[in-house]
C-alpha positions in Angstrom: 35.2 39.6 -66.1 38.8 38.0 -66.7 40.3 41.0 -65.4 38.1 41.9 -62.6 39.0 38.2 -61.2 42.9 38.9 -62.7 42.8 42.4 -60.4 41.0 40.7 -57.2 43.5 37.9 -57.7 46.8 40.3 -57.9 45.4 42.4 -55.2 44.9 39.0 -52.7 48.7 37.8 -53.8 49.8 41.3 -52.9 48.2 41.2 -49.3 49.3 37.7 -48.3 52.7 39.2 -49.7 52.5 42.1 -47.4 50.7 39.7 -44.4 53.9 37.4 -45.0 56.8 39.9 -44.5 54.9 41.7 -41.2 54.4 38.1 -39.2 57.5 36.9 -39.9 59.8 38.9 -37.5 56.8 38.2 -35.2 56.8 34.2 -35.8 60.3 33.8 -35.8 60.6 35.6 -32.5 58.1 32.9 -31.0 59.6 30.3 -32.3 63.2 31.2 -31.2 61.7 32.2 -27.6 58.0 30.6 -27.0 57.8 27.3 -28.9 61.6 26.2 -28.9 62.1 26.9 -25.1 58.6 24.4 -24.2 60.4 21.6 -26.7 63.5 22.0 -25.3 62.0 21.4 -22.1 59.9 18.7 -22.6 63.2 16.6 -24.0 65.3 18.0 -21.4 63.4 16.4 -18.7 63.4 12.8 -20.4 67.4 13.2 -19.0 69.5 13.5 -15.9 71.5 16.8 -16.2 73.0 19.1 -13.9 73.0 21.7 -16.5 76.1 22.2 -16.5 78.2 19.2 -18.2 78.4 18.3 -21.9 76.9 14.8 -20.5 73.1 13.9 -20.8 71.7 10.5 -19.3 68.4 9.5 -21.2 65.9 8.0 -18.4 63.0 8.2 -20.4 59.9 8.8 -18.3 61.7 8.3 -14.6 61.7 11.8 -14.0 58.3 12.3 -15.2 57.3 9.1 -12.6 58.8 10.7 -10.0 57.0 14.0 -10.2 53.5 12.5 -10.0 54.8 11.2 -6.6 56.3 14.0 -5.5 54.0 15.3 -2.9 56.3 18.5 -2.4 55.0 19.4 -6.3 51.7 18.8 -5.3 51.7 21.0 -2.0 52.9 23.7 -4.4 50.0 23.4 -7.0 47.6 23.2 -3.8 49.2 26.6 -2.6 48.6 28.4 -6.5 45.7 27.4 -6.7 44.8 28.8 -3.1 46.4 31.8 -3.8 44.9 32.1 -7.7 41.0 31.6 -6.0 41.9 34.2 -3.3 43.2 36.8 -6.1 40.1 37.0 -7.9 38.2 36.9 -4.7 40.2 40.0 -3.7 41.3 42.1 -5.9 38.5 41.9 -8.6 35.8 43.2 -6.5 38.5 45.5 -4.9 39.7 46.7 -8.0 36.0 47.1 -9.8 34.7 49.0 -6.4 38.1 51.4 -6.4 37.4 52.0 -10.4 33.2 52.7 -9.3 34.1 55.3 -6.8 36.7 57.2 -9.6 34.6 56.7 -12.5 31.4 58.2 -10.3 33.4 60.7 -8.7 34.9 62.2 -11.8 37.5 64.8 -12.2 37.3 65.3 -8.0 39.1 61.8 -7.7 42.2 62.5 -9.6 44.6 62.4 -6.9 43.1 59.1 -5.3 44.1 57.4 -8.8 47.2 58.9 -8.6 48.1 57.8 -5.1 46.0 54.3 -5.7 48.2 53.3 -8.8 51.7 53.6 -6.8 52.0 49.8 -5.7 51.9 48.5 -9.6 54.5 51.2 -10.4 56.9 49.4 -7.6 59.0 45.8 -9.1 57.8 42.9 -7.1 61.3 42.7 -5.8 60.8 46.1 -4.1 57.9 45.2 -2.2 59.1 41.9 -1.6 61.9 43.6 0.8 59.6 46.1 1.6 57.2 44.0 3.2 60.0 42.0 4.5 60.9 44.5 7.0 57.4 45.9 7.8 56.6 42.3 8.9 59.5 41.5 10.7 59.3 39.9 14.0 61.5 42.4 16.0 60.4 46.0 14.8 58.2 45.2 12.0 55.1 47.3 12.0 52.6 45.0 13.3 54.8 44.0 15.7 55.4 47.2 17.0 51.8 48.2 17.0 51.1 44.9 19.0 53.9 45.2 21.7 52.1 48.9 22.1 48.9 46.7 22.6 50.7 44.2 25.1 50.1 41.7 22.5 54.0 41.0 21.9 55.6 40.7 18.8 53.8 38.4 15.9 55.6 36.6 13.2 53.6 36.7 10.1 56.0 35.2 7.5 58.1 33.0 10.0 53.9 31.1 10.8 53.6 28.6 8.4 49.2 28.9 9.6 49.7 32.6 8.5 52.6 32.9 5.9 50.8 32.2 2.7 47.7 34.4 3.7 49.9 36.8 4.9 52.1 36.8 0.9 48.4 36.7 -1.0 47.7 40.2 0.7 50.7 41.5 -0.3 50.0 40.4 -4.0 46.5 41.8 -3.5 47.9 45.2 -2.7 50.4 45.3 -5.9 47.9 44.0 -8.1 44.8 46.1 -7.2 46.2 48.8 -9.1 46.3 47.2 -12.4 42.6 45.7 -12.2 41.5 49.2 -10.6 42.7 50.8 -14.2 41.5 47.9 -16.2 38.0 48.5 -15.0 38.6 52.2 -15.4 38.8 51.7 -19.3 35.8 49.4 -19.2 33.6 52.0 -18.3 34.5 54.2 -21.0 33.1 51.9 -23.2 30.1 52.2 -21.5 28.0 54.7 -23.7 27.3 58.1 -21.8 24.5 57.9 -23.4 23.2 55.1 -21.2 24.0 56.3 -17.8 21.9 59.9 -18.7 18.9 57.5 -19.7 19.5 55.9 -16.6 19.1 58.8 -14.2 15.9 60.4 -16.9 14.3 57.2 -15.2 14.9 57.7 -11.8 17.7 55.5 -11.2 19.9 55.9 -8.3 24.2 55.3 -9.3 23.5 52.4 -7.2 20.6 50.8 -9.1 22.7 51.8 -12.2 25.9 50.1 -11.2 24.2 46.7 -10.5 21.2 46.6 -12.9 23.1 48.4 -16.4 27.0 49.0 -15.6 27.8 44.8 -14.0 26.4 43.5 -16.8 27.8 45.2 -19.3 31.0 45.0 -17.6 30.9 41.3 -17.2 33.1 40.5 -20.1 36.0 42.6 -18.5 35.4 40.7 -15.5 35.6 37.6 -17.2 39.1 38.1 -18.9 40.3 40.2 -15.6 39.5 36.8 -13.7 41.7 34.7 -16.7 44.4 37.1 -16.0 44.4 36.9 -12.6 44.3 32.9 -12.8 46.9 32.6 -15.0 49.3 35.1 -13.2 48.7 33.6 -10.0 49.5 30.3 -11.0 52.9 31.1 -12.6 54.2 33.7 -9.6 57.6 33.8 -8.4 59.7 36.5 -7.7 57.4 38.2 -4.6 56.8 35.2 -2.9 60.8 34.1 -3.6 62.0 37.6 -1.9 59.7 37.5 0.9 59.8 33.8 2.1 62.1 31.4 -0.5 58.7 29.2 -0.4 59.3 28.6 3.6 58.7 28.1 6.6 58.9 25.0 5.2 56.4 24.5 2.4 54.0 26.8 3.6 54.2 29.1 0.5 55.7 26.4 -1.8 54.7 27.4 -5.4 55.6 25.4 -8.5 57.9 28.2 -10.2 59.8 28.3 -6.7 60.4 24.4 -6.3 61.3 24.4 -9.6 63.9 27.0 -9.9 65.3 25.7 -6.5 65.7 22.0 -8.3 67.1 23.7 -11.5 69.8 26.2 -10.1 70.2 25.0 -6.6 70.5 21.8 -6.3 71.6 21.5 -10.3 69.1 18.9 -10.8 67.9 20.0 -14.5 66.8 17.3 -15.7 64.0 16.8 -12.7 63.8 20.8 -12.6 62.7 20.6 -16.6 60.1 17.9 -15.8 58.8 20.4 -12.9 58.3 22.9 -15.4 56.5 20.9 -17.8 53.8 19.5 -15.4 53.6 23.3 -14.5 53.0 24.2 -18.1 50.2 21.5 -18.5 48.3 22.0 -15.1 48.4 26.1 -16.5 47.2 25.2 -19.6 44.1 23.1 -18.2 43.0 24.9 -15.3 43.4 28.2 -17.9 40.8 25.7 -20.5 38.6 24.7 -18.0 37.9 28.0 -16.5 37.2 29.7 -19.6 35.1 26.9 -21.0 33.2 27.4 -17.4 32.8 30.8 -18.3 31.5 30.4 -21.3 29.5 27.9 -20.7 27.9 30.2 -18.1 27.1 33.0 -20.9 25.7 30.8 -22.9 23.3 29.7 -20.3 
């Protein structure tokens, strides 16, 4: 009995050593590149600093007081929420529809897989420049078609009423292929026997999708919604290239506002407060969303 206990103890000790050995590099990288920058950002938010000089002036919570009353920041947060909601509403249903079409179509739809996946292969900066020229007031595709119809030029990116929604459509165009592939992978997790049994029982493809496949895809849809939500709240590059947050504050996001404060006006202390506020808000929205989704599942 003692030998058996000793053998179990030695195996457990050996397993722990191996676990520590493999986890140590990851732990160090997370501390250096994730936890330390987050903590340092919160610390920097308590100073007045231009990000260059060695002189830092401690001002306590003044940056945070300014942030709470900063209308520009809250407009940016509202724009992030609009992008989040519309991205989920557009990207997930379209991505699921494309994945369903490809799953039901089989090998005959391979060419569509390649064509529809192309936007995801392009960088956000390249897509931003592409659509900036495509949607230009003079010579852009939309303005050219409008001129042919005799309606004159259309300025989608320069109009505060349409700029944000135009950018959202471009974002969806880029990331719908990601959710298409994500749901295609989810379809492969549904056993073929389930589909065959449904067909034998006389179910149409539509009935199979709505009554059987869709409920089985719910965990994947929930995960995809969380991915889309978090990505929308920290979006930066495409909007910065296309509109730079303009016109006015119509497409300003928390990330673009933080970048301008930190690296354009060299107000690193307040920029850190904006980044910290962004971190807190994204965490809160993520936790609330996951709580609501899990609660709905339990009910």
